A tleap script that builds the chain and sets N, CA, C and O, in Angstrom:
source leaprc.protein.ff14SB
mol = sequence {
  NMET ASP VAL PHE THR TYR ALA PRO THR ASP
  TYR PHE GLY SER ASN MET TYR ILE ILE SER
  SER GLY LYS GLU ALA ALA VAL ILE ASP PRO
  SER VAL SER PHE SER ARG ALA ALA ARG LEU
  LEU SER ASP ARG GLY LEU SER LEU LYS TYR
  ILE PHE VAL THR HIE PRO HIE PHE ASP HIE
  ILE PHE GLY VAL GLU ALA LEU LYS ALA ARG
  THR GLY ALA PRO CVAL
}
set mol.1.N position { -9.780 -8.304 8.181 }
set mol.1.CA position { -8.536 -8.933 8.393 }
set mol.1.C position { -7.636 -8.718 7.181 }
set mol.1.O position { -8.090 -8.814 6.040 }
set mol.2.N position { -6.424 -8.442 7.417 }
set mol.2.CA position { -5.370 -8.261 6.367 }
set mol.2.C position { -4.352 -9.290 6.466 }
set mol.2.O position { -4.009 -9.740 7.559 }
set mol.3.N position { -3.831 -9.700 5.310 }
set mol.3.CA position { -2.731 -10.753 5.253 }
set mol.3.C position { -1.607 -10.118 4.436 }
set mol.3.O position { -1.842 -9.643 3.324 }
set mol.4.N position { -0.401 -10.108 4.974 }
set mol.4.CA position { 0.758 -9.632 4.337 }
set mol.4.C position { 1.773 -10.719 4.249 }
set mol.4.O position { 2.096 -11.363 5.247 }
set mol.5.N position { 2.272 -10.930 3.084 }
set mol.5.CA position { 3.329 -11.990 2.838 }
set mol.5.C position { 4.635 -11.317 2.640 }
set mol.5.O position { 4.784 -10.499 1.733 }
set mol.6.N position { 5.671 -11.664 3.534 }
set mol.6.CA position { 6.961 -11.179 3.342 }
set mol.6.C position { 7.789 -12.292 2.806 }
set mol.6.O position { 7.893 -13.341 3.442 }
set mol.7.N position { 8.399 -12.104 1.630 }
set mol.7.CA position { 9.188 -13.092 0.970 }
set mol.7.C position { 10.620 -12.642 1.041 }
set mol.7.O position { 11.028 -11.842 0.199 }
set mol.8.N position { 11.435 -13.111 2.012 }
set mol.8.CA position { 12.814 -12.626 2.055 }
set mol.8.C position { 13.682 -13.119 0.964 }
set mol.8.O position { 13.435 -14.179 0.389 }
set mol.9.N position { 14.664 -12.392 0.676 }
set mol.9.CA position { 15.563 -12.752 -0.421 }
set mol.9.C position { 16.907 -13.252 0.055 }
set mol.9.O position { 17.857 -13.401 -0.713 }
set mol.10.N position { 16.953 -13.511 1.382 }
set mol.10.CA position { 18.240 -14.058 1.942 }
set mol.10.C position { 18.328 -15.535 1.670 }
set mol.10.O position { 17.555 -16.045 0.860 }
set mol.11.N position { 19.234 -16.247 2.307 }
set mol.11.CA position { 19.496 -17.599 2.052 }
set mol.11.C position { 18.406 -18.495 2.590 }
set mol.11.O position { 18.338 -19.654 2.178 }
set mol.12.N position { 17.529 -18.024 3.503 }
set mol.12.CA position { 16.405 -18.859 4.006 }
set mol.12.C position { 15.341 -18.979 2.900 }
set mol.12.O position { 14.969 -20.079 2.493 }
set mol.13.N position { 14.883 -17.863 2.445 }
set mol.13.CA position { 13.871 -17.852 1.360 }
set mol.13.C position { 12.529 -18.348 1.768 }
set mol.13.O position { 11.694 -18.609 0.902 }
set mol.14.N position { 12.256 -18.502 3.108 }
set mol.14.CA position { 10.900 -18.936 3.505 }
set mol.14.C position { 10.003 -17.745 3.749 }
set mol.14.O position { 10.428 -16.750 4.334 }
set mol.15.N position { 8.776 -17.840 3.307 }
set mol.15.CA position { 7.851 -16.729 3.483 }
set mol.15.C position { 7.506 -16.658 5.006 }
set mol.15.O position { 7.472 -17.631 5.760 }
set mol.16.N position { 7.255 -15.355 5.347 }
set mol.16.CA position { 6.650 -15.135 6.675 }
set mol.16.C position { 5.370 -14.365 6.395 }
set mol.16.O position { 5.312 -13.543 5.480 }
set mol.17.N position { 4.338 -14.642 7.200 }
set mol.17.CA position { 3.054 -14.041 7.046 }
set mol.17.C position { 2.636 -13.229 8.237 }
set mol.17.O position { 2.880 -13.622 9.378 }
set mol.18.N position { 2.009 -12.100 7.989 }
set mol.18.CA position { 1.503 -11.268 9.075 }
set mol.18.C position { 0.014 -11.154 8.781 }
set mol.18.O position { -0.404 -10.673 7.728 }
set mol.19.N position { -0.770 -11.614 9.751 }
set mol.19.CA position { -2.225 -11.510 9.651 }
set mol.19.C position { -2.632 -10.549 10.735 }
set mol.19.O position { -2.222 -10.663 11.890 }
set mol.20.N position { -3.490 -9.549 10.314 }
set mol.20.CA position { -3.814 -8.541 11.294 }
set mol.20.C position { -5.280 -8.202 11.225 }
set mol.20.O position { -5.936 -8.356 10.195 }
set mol.21.N position { -5.780 -7.729 12.370 }
set mol.21.CA position { -7.130 -7.223 12.466 }
set mol.21.C position { -7.073 -5.995 13.397 }
set mol.21.O position { -6.676 -6.094 14.558 }
set mol.22.N position { -7.464 -4.893 12.876 }
set mol.22.CA position { -7.254 -3.641 13.626 }
set mol.22.C position { -5.785 -3.403 13.847 }
set mol.22.O position { -5.040 -3.346 12.869 }
set mol.23.N position { -5.336 -3.263 15.031 }
set mol.23.CA position { -3.929 -3.022 15.343 }
set mol.23.C position { -3.185 -4.195 15.902 }
set mol.23.O position { -2.023 -4.073 16.289 }
set mol.24.N position { -3.855 -5.364 15.950 }
set mol.24.CA position { -3.239 -6.562 16.475 }
set mol.24.C position { -2.913 -7.506 15.369 }
set mol.24.O position { -3.587 -7.578 14.341 }
set mol.25.N position { -1.829 -8.246 15.621 }
set mol.25.CA position { -1.321 -9.127 14.522 }
set mol.25.C position { -0.817 -10.443 15.045 }
set mol.25.O position { -0.447 -10.580 16.211 }
set mol.26.N position { -0.814 -11.400 14.160 }
set mol.26.CA position { -0.171 -12.679 14.389 }
set mol.26.C position { 0.886 -12.907 13.258 }
set mol.26.O position { 0.666 -12.571 12.094 }
set mol.27.N position { 1.992 -13.470 13.655 }
set mol.27.CA position { 3.046 -13.831 12.671 }
set mol.27.C position { 3.011 -15.263 12.451 }
set mol.27.O position { 2.880 -16.011 13.420 }
set mol.28.N position { 3.118 -15.734 11.234 }
set mol.28.CA position { 3.165 -17.188 10.885 }
set mol.28.C position { 4.517 -17.436 10.322 }
set mol.28.O position { 4.931 -16.713 9.416 }
set mol.29.N position { 5.236 -18.412 10.799 }
set mol.29.CA position { 6.548 -18.847 10.369 }
set mol.29.C position { 7.541 -17.683 10.325 }
set mol.29.O position { 7.965 -17.277 9.243 }
set mol.30.N position { 7.913 -17.149 11.480 }
set mol.30.CA position { 8.812 -16.011 11.511 }
set mol.30.C position { 10.268 -16.461 11.105 }
set mol.30.O position { 11.068 -16.877 11.944 }
set mol.31.N position { 10.540 -16.357 9.837 }
set mol.31.CA position { 11.756 -16.820 9.208 }
set mol.31.C position { 12.793 -15.710 9.160 }
set mol.31.O position { 13.851 -15.905 8.561 }
set mol.32.N position { 12.538 -14.561 9.761 }
set mol.32.CA position { 13.495 -13.468 9.642 }
set mol.32.C position { 13.971 -12.992 11.035 }
set mol.32.O position { 13.409 -13.412 12.047 }
set mol.33.N position { 14.989 -12.130 11.096 }
set mol.33.CA position { 15.474 -11.654 12.341 }
set mol.33.C position { 14.446 -10.828 13.026 }
set mol.33.O position { 13.502 -10.337 12.406 }
set mol.34.N position { 14.635 -10.664 14.369 }
set mol.34.CA position { 13.720 -9.843 15.171 }
set mol.34.C position { 13.629 -8.465 14.593 }
set mol.34.O position { 12.515 -7.956 14.463 }
set mol.35.N position { 14.728 -7.811 14.231 }
set mol.35.CA position { 14.707 -6.465 13.769 }
set mol.35.C position { 13.893 -6.326 12.518 }
set mol.35.O position { 13.171 -5.339 12.375 }
set mol.36.N position { 13.971 -7.276 11.594 }
set mol.36.CA position { 13.219 -7.217 10.354 }
set mol.36.C position { 11.728 -7.378 10.644 }
set mol.36.O position { 10.907 -6.630 10.113 }
set mol.37.N position { 11.371 -8.370 11.502 }
set mol.37.CA position { 9.974 -8.584 11.829 }
set mol.37.C position { 9.399 -7.433 12.572 }
set mol.37.O position { 8.244 -7.083 12.329 }
set mol.38.N position { 10.151 -6.794 13.496 }
set mol.38.CA position { 9.701 -5.635 14.286 }
set mol.38.C position { 9.435 -4.503 13.338 }
set mol.38.O position { 8.446 -3.784 13.479 }
set mol.39.N position { 10.323 -4.334 12.356 }
set mol.39.CA position { 10.122 -3.236 11.417 }
set mol.39.C position { 8.918 -3.396 10.550 }
set mol.39.O position { 8.219 -2.426 10.257 }
set mol.40.N position { 8.655 -4.656 10.118 }
set mol.40.CA position { 7.472 -4.906 9.296 }
set mol.40.C position { 6.232 -4.665 10.097 }
set mol.40.O position { 5.252 -4.159 9.550 }
set mol.41.N position { 6.217 -5.001 11.378 }
set mol.41.CA position { 5.037 -4.797 12.208 }
set mol.41.C position { 4.882 -3.292 12.499 }
set mol.41.O position { 3.780 -2.750 12.411 }
set mol.42.N position { 5.953 -2.648 12.834 }
set mol.42.CA position { 5.980 -1.242 13.137 }
set mol.42.C position { 5.484 -0.380 11.926 }
set mol.42.O position { 4.662 0.522 12.090 }
set mol.43.N position { 5.992 -0.679 10.760 }
set mol.43.CA position { 5.639 0.025 9.587 }
set mol.43.C position { 4.114 -0.014 9.313 }
set mol.43.O position { 3.568 0.864 8.644 }
set mol.44.N position { 3.459 -1.040 9.839 }
set mol.44.CA position { 2.027 -1.181 9.717 }
set mol.44.C position { 1.268 -0.793 10.947 }
set mol.44.O position { 0.044 -0.926 10.982 }
set mol.45.N position { 1.952 -0.315 11.964 }
set mol.45.CA position { 1.304 0.081 13.202 }
set mol.45.C position { 0.708 -1.014 13.961 }
set mol.45.O position { -0.310 -0.819 14.625 }
set mol.46.N position { 1.300 -2.196 13.902 }
set mol.46.CA position { 0.750 -3.377 14.549 }
set mol.46.C position { 1.440 -3.849 15.781 }
set mol.46.O position { 2.655 -3.701 15.911 }
set mol.47.N position { 0.697 -4.413 16.688 }
set mol.47.CA position { 1.198 -4.992 17.910 }
set mol.47.C position { 1.110 -6.534 17.783 }
set mol.47.O position { 0.035 -7.065 17.504 }
set mol.48.N position { 2.233 -7.248 17.986 }
set mol.48.CA position { 2.207 -8.661 17.849 }
set mol.48.C position { 1.544 -9.301 19.073 }
set mol.48.O position { 1.918 -9.035 20.215 }
set mol.49.N position { 0.569 -10.135 18.802 }
set mol.49.CA position { -0.210 -10.874 19.882 }
set mol.49.C position { 0.030 -12.348 19.868 }
set mol.49.O position { -0.082 -12.998 20.907 }
set mol.50.N position { 0.381 -12.941 18.645 }
set mol.50.CA position { 0.521 -14.393 18.575 }
set mol.50.C position { 1.608 -14.692 17.537 }
set mol.50.O position { 1.829 -13.934 16.594 }
set mol.51.N position { 2.280 -15.840 17.757 }
set mol.51.CA position { 3.294 -16.372 16.852 }
set mol.51.C position { 2.844 -17.827 16.547 }
set mol.51.O position { 2.692 -18.650 17.449 }
set mol.52.N position { 2.645 -18.095 15.284 }
set mol.52.CA position { 2.304 -19.450 14.854 }
set mol.52.C position { 3.420 -20.047 13.990 }
set mol.52.O position { 4.084 -19.350 13.222 }
set mol.53.N position { 3.603 -21.386 14.149 }
set mol.53.CA position { 4.646 -22.135 13.383 }
set mol.53.C position { 3.960 -23.300 12.744 }
set mol.53.O position { 3.332 -24.118 13.415 }
set mol.54.N position { 4.085 -23.376 11.389 }
set mol.54.CA position { 3.445 -24.441 10.722 }
set mol.54.C position { 4.168 -25.792 10.829 }
set mol.54.O position { 3.566 -26.863 10.768 }
set mol.55.N position { 5.494 -25.677 10.991 }
set mol.55.CA position { 6.266 -26.895 11.247 }
set mol.55.C position { 7.697 -26.449 11.675 }
set mol.55.O position { 8.088 -25.319 11.383 }
set mol.56.N position { 8.469 -27.310 12.354 }
set mol.56.CA position { 9.638 -26.910 12.983 }
set mol.56.C position { 10.997 -26.882 12.161 }
set mol.56.O position { 12.089 -26.964 12.723 }
set mol.57.N position { 10.857 -26.768 10.886 }
set mol.57.CA position { 12.132 -26.629 10.077 }
set mol.57.C position { 12.781 -25.314 10.475 }
set mol.57.O position { 12.099 -24.349 10.824 }
set mol.58.N position { 14.116 -25.288 10.418 }
set mol.58.CA position { 14.864 -24.145 10.806 }
set mol.58.C position { 14.473 -22.832 10.079 }
set mol.58.O position { 14.440 -21.748 10.661 }
set mol.59.N position { 14.179 -23.001 8.774 }
set mol.59.CA position { 13.878 -21.789 8.043 }
set mol.59.C position { 12.469 -21.241 8.327 }
set mol.59.O position { 12.096 -20.187 7.809 }
set mol.60.N position { 11.699 -21.950 9.139 }
set mol.60.CA position { 10.448 -21.428 9.521 }
set mol.60.C position { 10.395 -20.899 10.940 }
set mol.60.O position { 9.490 -20.167 11.341 }
set mol.61.N position { 11.472 -21.333 11.717 }
set mol.61.CA position { 11.414 -20.911 13.144 }
set mol.61.C position { 12.540 -19.991 13.560 }
set mol.61.O position { 12.723 -19.711 14.745 }
set mol.62.N position { 13.307 -19.514 12.565 }
set mol.62.CA position { 14.523 -18.734 12.908 }
set mol.62.C position { 14.237 -17.600 13.805 }
set mol.62.O position { 15.086 -17.317 14.651 }
set mol.63.N position { 13.133 -16.905 13.728 }
set mol.63.CA position { 12.872 -15.711 14.520 }
set mol.63.C position { 11.996 -15.946 15.747 }
set mol.63.O position { 11.701 -14.998 16.474 }
set mol.64.N position { 11.582 -17.159 15.990 }
set mol.64.CA position { 10.606 -17.479 17.034 }
set mol.64.C position { 11.101 -16.972 18.374 }
set mol.64.O position { 10.421 -16.157 18.998 }
set mol.65.N position { 12.274 -17.427 18.850 }
set mol.65.CA position { 12.661 -17.114 20.239 }
set mol.65.C position { 12.886 -15.633 20.413 }
set mol.65.O position { 12.520 -15.117 21.469 }
set mol.66.N position { 13.426 -14.936 19.520 }
set mol.66.CA position { 13.631 -13.501 19.704 }
set mol.66.C position { 12.296 -12.743 19.760 }
set mol.66.O position { 12.109 -11.821 20.552 }
set mol.67.N position { 11.406 -13.161 18.910 }
set mol.67.CA position { 10.002 -12.473 18.912 }
set mol.67.C position { 9.304 -12.767 20.170 }
set mol.67.O position { 8.665 -11.881 20.737 }
set mol.68.N position { 9.392 -14.009 20.660 }
set mol.68.CA position { 8.731 -14.378 21.902 }
set mol.68.C position { 9.341 -13.640 23.105 }
set mol.68.O position { 8.614 -13.132 23.958 }
set mol.69.N position { 10.659 -13.587 23.165 }
set mol.69.CA position { 11.372 -12.979 24.308 }
set mol.69.C position { 11.093 -11.470 24.313 }
set mol.69.O position { 10.854 -10.905 25.381 }
set mol.70.N position { 11.115 -10.812 23.172 }
set mol.70.CA position { 10.975 -9.364 23.105 }
set mol.70.C position { 9.563 -8.841 23.112 }
set mol.70.O position { 9.336 -7.697 23.505 }
set mol.71.N position { 8.582 -9.662 22.678 }
set mol.71.CA position { 7.172 -9.157 22.630 }
set mol.71.C position { 6.279 -9.809 23.689 }
set mol.71.O position { 5.230 -9.265 24.035 }
set mol.72.N position { 6.698 -10.992 24.215 }
set mol.72.CA position { 5.889 -11.737 25.141 }
set mol.72.C position { 4.740 -12.494 24.448 }
set mol.72.O position { 3.910 -13.097 25.127 }
set mol.73.N position { 4.684 -12.469 23.124 }
set mol.73.CA position { 3.671 -13.158 22.343 }
set mol.73.C position { 3.775 -14.642 22.512 }
set mol.73.O position { 4.884 -15.167 22.407 }
set mol.74.N position { 2.688 -15.376 22.769 }
set mol.74.CA position { 2.791 -16.801 22.905 }
set mol.74.C position { 2.987 -17.501 21.550 }
set mol.74.O position { 2.573 -17.001 20.503 }
set mol.75.N position { 3.598 -18.614 21.605 }
set mol.75.CA position { 3.812 -19.425 20.382 }
set mol.75.C position { 2.817 -20.582 20.359 }
set mol.75.O position { 2.822 -21.382 19.423 }
savepdb mol mol.pdb
quit
């Protein structure tokens, strides 16, 4: 299992985590745009299988709906 922490430098500043095993991944607290999250996954050759949210603050859920809609990953 691998864990990657993405620390955005935008005004949200909330970390997003990608946990992967093989080519499958889960994203925790997707605080970035879909395009940024998709690029981070693609750069690592990963397919998103799950989205986890630790709590519902805006800076932790900003990218949830777009990731869910475009990947079909359950939240």
